[in-house]
Residue, then its C-alpha position, 0 to 999 in steps of 0.5 A: x431364188x438367188x438371182x439378182x434383182x433387175x427392176x426398172x425404176x418405174x417397175x420398182x416404184x409401182x411394186x412398192x405401192x402393193x398393199x399388205x399387212x404391216x410386217x412384224x410386231x412394232x415395239x410398244x411405246x410407253x405413253x408419256x404425260x400429255x401424249x395422245x392415247x392411241x390404244x384401241x385405234x386401228x394401226x396405220x397401213x403401210x405407206x409402201x413396202x419400205x415404210x410403215x408409219x405408226x400413229x405416234x409418228x414412229x417410222x419403221x424401215x423394212x431392211x432386206x439385208x442382214x445385220x451382222x455388226x457391219x452397220x448396214x441396218x443403220x446405213x440403209x435406214x439413213x438412206x430411207x430417212x433422208x429421202x423420206x424427210x422424217x425425224x431420225x429420232x423416230x426411226x426404227x427397223x424390222x426385217x421382212x421375211x423371204x417368204x413375204x418377199x416371195x409372196x409380194x413378187x420380190x418387192x424387196x429384191x435380193x436378200x443376200x448380204x455379202x461382198x460389201x454390197x448391203x448399201x452399194x447395191x441397194x441404195x438406189x431402189x431403197x431411196x426411190x422407195x422412200x422418195x415415193x413414200x414422201x411424195x404420197x404423204x405430201x400428196x395426202x396432206x395437199x388433198x386434206x387441205x385442198x391445195x396443190x402439192x407445191x404449196x406444201x413443205x415437209x421437214x422431219x416428218x411434218x408437212x406444213x402449208x405455206x403461208x399458214x400455221x397448218x401442219x400434219x404429221x406423217x402419223x396422221x397422213x399415213x393411212x390416207x397416203x397408203x390409199x394413193x397411187x405411187x408416183x411413176x417417177x421420183x427425183x432423188x435429192x442432190x448429195x449436197x442437200x443431204x442432212x442424214x446421209x453422210x452424218x455419224x448417226x448412232x447405230x440403231x442396234x447398239x442400245x439393245x446390244x448394251x442392255x442384253x435385249x438384242x435377240x440372236x439365234x442362240x437366244x431364241x426361246x419358243x414354247x415347248x422348245x427342245x435343243x439339239x446338238x449335232x455331230x458330223x463326220x470329222x473326216x471330209x466326205x465321211x458318212x454315218x455307217x451306224x450308231x447305237x442310240x440305246x447307249x445314250x437314250x437313258x441319259x438325263x434330259x435326252x428325248x431322241x437320237x436321230x440321223x441327219x442326212x447321211x453324214x451326221x447324227x444329233x441328240x435332242x434334249x431338254x437343254x443343249x448341255x445335256x444334248x451335247x454331252x449325249x451326242x459326244x458319248x454316242x457310239x458312232x461308226x463312220x464310213x471313211x471319207x477323203x484322207x486329205x493332207x494340207x501339207x501334201x497339197x503343197x506339192x500341187x500348189x507348187x506345181x501350179x506355180x510353174x505349170x502351163x495350164x493357167x487361166x489369164x486374168x489380166x494381160x497387157x503388152x508382152x512380158x517375154x521380151x521385158x524379162x529377156x532384156x531385163x537388167x535385174x529380175x526379182x522373184x518372190x513366192x507368197x502363200x495364204x493358208x486355209x482360214x476358218x470364219x470362226x464367228x463368235x456365235x456358232x451355227x444355229x437355227x430353230x425350226x418347227x415342222x408340220x405336214x402343212x408348214x415349216x418355219x425357221x428362225x435363224x441368223x443368215x446372210x442370205x434369207x432367200x437361200x435359207x428359205x429354199x434350203x428349208x423348203x427342200x429339207x421340209x419336203x414342202x412347197x416353198x409357199x408353205x415355208x418361211x424364215x425369220x431372220x435374226x441379227x448375226x453374231x458374226x457372219x464374215x461370209x460363213x452364214x451365206x451358206x445354209x447347211x445348218x438350216x437344212x439340218x435344223x429342219x431335218x431334225x424338226x421333221x422327225x419330231x413334228x410340231x415340236x420347236x427344235x433349236x439346233x446349236x452347233x458346238x464350237x468344235x463342230x463350227x471349226x471342223x465343218x466350215x466353208x474354208x477360205x481357200x489356200x493359194x500361193x503366188x509366184x511374182x516376177x518383176x523385170x527392172x531396167x538399168x534405171x530401176x524402172x519396172x518393165x514387166x510383171x508376172x503374178x502366177x496364182x496357184x490354188x483353189x477356186x471358190x466358184x468352181x465348188x460353189x457356183x460352177x455356173x458362174x465360171x467363164x469358160x472354166x475361169x474363176x474371175x473371183x480368183x483375180x479380185x483386185x487384179x482384173x483389167x478394167x472395161x472387160x466385164x461390168x460385173x467385176x469392174x469393182x475388182x480392177x487393178x488400178x496400177x498401170x504396167x506396160x507389160x503385165x500377166x496375171x494368171x491362175x493355175x487352178x488346183x482344187x482340194x476336197x476342202x469345201x471353200x467359202x467366201x471369207x471376209x474380203x475373199x481373194x482380195x486379201x491374199x491378192x493385196x499381199x501378193x501385189x503390194x508386198x512384191x511392189x515393195x520388194x521391187x521398189x527396194x530392188x530398184x533403189x527407189x522410195x516405195x511411195x514414189x515407186x507406187x505413185x509412178x504406176x498410179x498415174x491413171x488413178x487419181x483416187x488411188x493416189x489420193x488415199x496413198x498420199x494421205x496415209x503417207x502424209x498422216x503417218x510421217x512417211x519419209x521423216x527421219x524419226x527412226x520409225x519402221x513403216x510400210x505402205x499398201x494401196x489396193x482397190x476392191x469392192x468398188x473402194x479405194x483404200x491405203x494404209x501405212x503401218x508402224x511396227x517395232x520388232x525387239x531383239x528377240x524377234x517379237x513384233x508389236x504393231x504400233x500404229x496404222x493410218x488407213x484411208x478409204x474412199x468409198x465414193x459416198x460415206x453414208x455413216x463416217x463413224x461406222x466406216x471408221x468402226x469397220x476399218x478397225x474391225x476389219x483390221x482385227x480380222x485381217x491381222x489375226x489371220x496374218x499373225x495366227x490364222x491357219x487351218x491344217x488338215x491331216x487324214x481329212x480332218x481339220x486340226x484346229x478345233x477351238x480358239x486355243x489353236x486358232x488364235x485371234x488378236x488380243x486387245x493388247x496387241x491391237x495397234x492404234x488405228x487412225x482412219x481417214x474417211x475420204x469420200x470423193x462422191x460419184x460412186x458407191x463403194x463397199x466398206x466392210x471388205x475392201x479395208x481388210x486387204x490393206x492392213x496385212x501387207x502394210x505390216x509385212x512391209x513395215x517388218x522388212x523396214x524394221x528387220x530387213x527380213x521378208x515374211x512371205x509365208x503366213x501366218x507369222x506366229x512361228x517365225x523369228x522375225x530377227x532371223x534374216 
């Protein structure tokens, strides 16, 4: 269910002509004085799978990707509205369901949302679908007037006949257009003619969030619904041995105590508070799991830094003679601890199970995976199941997994016909994540007598995400994802968006795989985050060891990447790099998820070693910036996430149990700690890069390099929280 969509243009356009019922319930519009009364009239059929136009000219755009605060919903709607030539003021959105997608031969393609791919990997076919709808609407108008389509023009959802005052709105044409055969070929607009794409349009989901009308998974209410709270084995790999349901069945509101799979128990009650109180009081005996210690695992990580068993991710020239003939060798070891996604909305899903059908309402980053998980847990054919996607109260990669969906269905199956909302507690959410893997890196650089870098070796030691979650994606045992941002260009088109833009004559980047029993997950930015630290902090160390300016040193190795040079020069100029103003600054430059990014941070460290991040100037070139305002918001938001990890983020395990269980021990930046962020959006055109994830990578290295500029101390072990920055 999760294979990538691979449709030809012709096949896609034909597919979008499929007929079907309007998806979802369109919002009712209150009638204003003088407006037509559409009550009692049959609604328009869809023009195609992507577009429904109501009688009042409201355009509903179907969005297959998930919205979790990143703005994809609005961005995709802008793409459709641009090619449709409709009135942006009348645009709204809705989710088709993965079940409907399956029933219609996956007309909406891939429902997965991650890897900053929401727009960059669907822009082509959504624009083509919108362009096809526009052609059909104009053709319907031409038929109505009995003229060639060349005699018709369209603007903001109104088709006009040249040389006359005749006009027809999309709402009046939609029914007739839906009966026409879709075009086999479409021509998309030239970017220079865009009027909606590239504009800072207000987000379509903001108003409902501000008024409280927005429904998240935790807000779902269904008639007769009961609520469940779950308790899973606290130890990795632990199982349920026994539990005493009778001890809590008489507690207020409790309806049922159930086992969920082999590693969890749940209490169903009339309110979540009562369910959670009861499940915490439930006597449970657990079978032992894995007594894993993250502190002890450090030994394995250290062993990987020097072992011979390593996968080569990038290699150029020959580093051995470069180091043998070096005038100076620079070495540094860095680390990144386990991280939790910690979205503000804990995992939840609402399910109804009957022998004939299973339905689930949930926030998910992968609707098709959630559907497959629901069907498997329900024991029903997938055609008898469906998932209704809701906006996510944070995802960051965590909701790409569907464990909580399976649990909700398994509980509901034990109470047939009753809607069951499973709501995890914050503690469960912290204990049972899919954690960002821990890695270490040992970097070695060879410098000649003139301060030129003649050899670079970066050895990464640590966990593979793909080995645990997608072993079929390994390449002869190697995990390409480990090398995000460090890969060679031209090797594999699937990872061309994660390639190294520096040019080094002699280079080796390799990975010693060390897999702990902790289940890993795709945490926002994934491996690009630590790789940017390993590369960019070491580039800074090399520059200083060579007695060269860190900006000049980087630019010397970016001779083959003008886009990288452009963003780096932009942040340097905007921040005042090189000025004699007494400010402590640090640079970072990185390419990942198809976008060029750079940052320059300014920090202050007082005499007691307290850090204040004063300002970060950030530049991003995503090729095309669909909504510049949203790009800016994503940069700021990603910095909160990335800097929180740098300052505080750390999950440690003792005896197989995560030690951080809530925000008192897994901290996040406060508003008072947030630096001023100045964003430079620099779309150079010609490609579609990501936004939400590539920007996160540059914040931490820039700050770490600025700390060195302020104190002379290199921070190589994260998080910073317990370190004295004045203790050199």
